[in-house]
N, C-alpha and C positions, 0 to 999 in steps of 0.2 A: 900234687903239686900244691903247695901250700902258697898261701898269698903272701906277697911280700910288703915288708912295710918301706915307707919311705922318710928315711931320717927321724922322724917323731916316733909317737906312741900310736898313731892313728894307722890303721891297715890301707894301704894305697886303694882297695875297693870300695872302702867307706868313705875316704877322701872324694874319690871320683863320683859316688851318690850324692854326698853333700854338693860339691861343686856344679854336678848337673842341675841339682835342683835350684839353686841360686840360678843359674845360665836359665833355667826355663821361667823362672820368677820375672827374670828381669826382660822375658820376651812376651810376659801377659799372662803365663800359664798359672791355674791355681793349683796347687799341689792338694791332694786329698788324703792320700796314705803314702808311708814310707815302709818298704819292707812287708808288704802284706803277705802272709804264708798262709797257706792250707795244706791238706793231704796231697795236693796235685802239684805243688810247687811253691814258687815265690816270684811276686812282682817287685821291683826294686823301687818304682815310683807310680803312683796311679794319680794323674792330672788331667783337669780340663783345659783344652788349648783354650786360647786368648779369646775365640768367641763365645765359650763357654757351653757349647753345643755337642763338642767332640771329646769323649771320655778316651784318654791315653793311657795305654798301659805300656811303661817306658822300662824296658830292659837297658842297664846301664853295665858297659863291658870296659874295665879300666887295665892298662897294660902301660909297663914302663918302656917298650920297645915294639918293634914289628918284626923280629926275628923269627918269630912262629906265627907270622901273620897278622893282618888287621885284626882288631879286637870284635868287629861286627861278624867275623868269620866263625867265632864261636858259639853264634846264635843259630845252632843246627836245626834241622827240621824237628827233631825229637824235643829240643828245649823250647821252639815254638809252639808245639802241641801242648806242652806243659804250661806255658804261659796261656795258652786259649783256653785251657781246663782252669787254671787260677782264675781267669777273668770271668769266665762264667760262675765259678762258685762266689766270687767276690759279689756279684751283681745279683746273685739269690741272696745271699745275706746280708746285703747292704744295699738295698734299691735307691737308685739315682735316677734324676731326671736328666737324659741326653739324646740327643737326635741317631749319633752313630758312635761306634769306638773304633778303635785301631789301635797296632801294636807298633810301638816306635823303638829304635835303638839309640843309644847315646855311646859312639865310641870315645873313650877319654884316653889320651896318651899324656905320660908324664916324661918329659924329655929333659935332662938337666935341669930338672926340679919346677920346670914351667909345664903348665896344663894347658891342652890344646882340646877343644870339644868338637866333635862332628856330630850332629845332631840328623839322623835318618828318619823319615816319617813314613807311617804305612808300609810296615814291611809284611809282605806276604805271610800268612798264617798258613 
């Protein structure tokens, strides 16, 4: 399945990631990295929570409807394992000070040209 585009030239998934980053920044998160890639996979966003003590690896799932399920349902056990390995790879190669880390999922729905974000914290890995 190819990524659909919404009206303009920006792919829907890229637009969802950008909107999620803006949403998190408004909530007080500090974005450290966008689209961190390594041999184990990718993390869409890496951010500190508003306290600055929790390092969040954020998986963004953007959809234009729910006919195939909610966006968060696409974060399977296999995907979570890849994110965990990617997170450890990041920490080995980019040491940062934090108290704990977690996996969050941002569900982004684009319905009739409007974006809705549902942010889920601390998804089991």
